[in-house]
N, C-alpha and C positions, 0 to 999 in steps of 0.2 A: 593231194588228189587233184586230178585235172578233169575237165569236161570234154566230151567228144560228141559232136553232132553227126549222126549218120545221114549222109546225103545219097540219094539214089544214084548208083553207078560210080560212086567216088571212094569206096572202101579199098584200101591198099593192104598188102601183106604187112607192111611196116606198122600201119595203124592197128591191124588185128593183133599183131604181136604185142604192141604196147598195151592194148586193152586187156590182153590176157595176163600180162606181167605186172601191171601197176594198178593201184586203186584208181578207179575212174567212174565218173558219172556219165552214163551213155543216154542220149536222147535222140529223138528224130528231129532232123532239121525241118524248118517250116516248109521247105521246098517239097517235102514228101506229102504234104497235106492233100494236094490234088490227086495224087496217085492212090492214096489210101481211100479217099472218098469215092474215086472211080471204082475201086474194088468193092467197097461196101454197096454201091449202087448196082454193080453187076450181080453180086450174090443176092441182093434183095429182089432183083428182077427174075432171077432163076427160080427163087422160092415162090414168088408171086405167080409165075407162069406154070408152077408145078412140074417143072422139068426135072429129070433125073440127071444129076451131074456128080461124078466121082468126087468124094471128099467134102462135098457140100451137104448132100442128103443121101449118101450111101455109106456103107461101112468101108473099111480100108483093107488092103491086101486081099486075103482069101475071102473077105466079106464084101468085096467091091460090088458084087451084084445084089447085095442086100439093101433094099430101100429102107431108109429110116423115116419114120413118120414125123410130120411137121412139129408135133408137140415135143419131140425128143431131140430136135436139132441143136438146141442150146447145150444140152447135156453131151451130145456127140462132140461138139466143138470144144467144150470145156475139158472133156476126157482126153481129147487129142492133145491139147496143150499140156495137161498134167502128165500124160504119158511121155511126152518129149522132155518135159522139165525134169522128170525123175529117171529117165533112161529106161523105162519099162514100157511094155505094151505091145 
């Protein structure tokens, strides 16, 4: 098994094929930390300002115009990840 560090903007088709075909431990490279934190900060600001933003505090697809209440946002995001992980939803 080999280890692959995902770096922003550095994924190649060859690397993706190798990850698909061989046992691999995938991790984020430390260079992604700042970008991840910037995303966290942006989402937190949107929620704090009570703005309506698709995918953060709305439903998805046909439910895009449905506002999700603050107390249900963690469940919304968890459900999104689970639906993508299982291929359902």
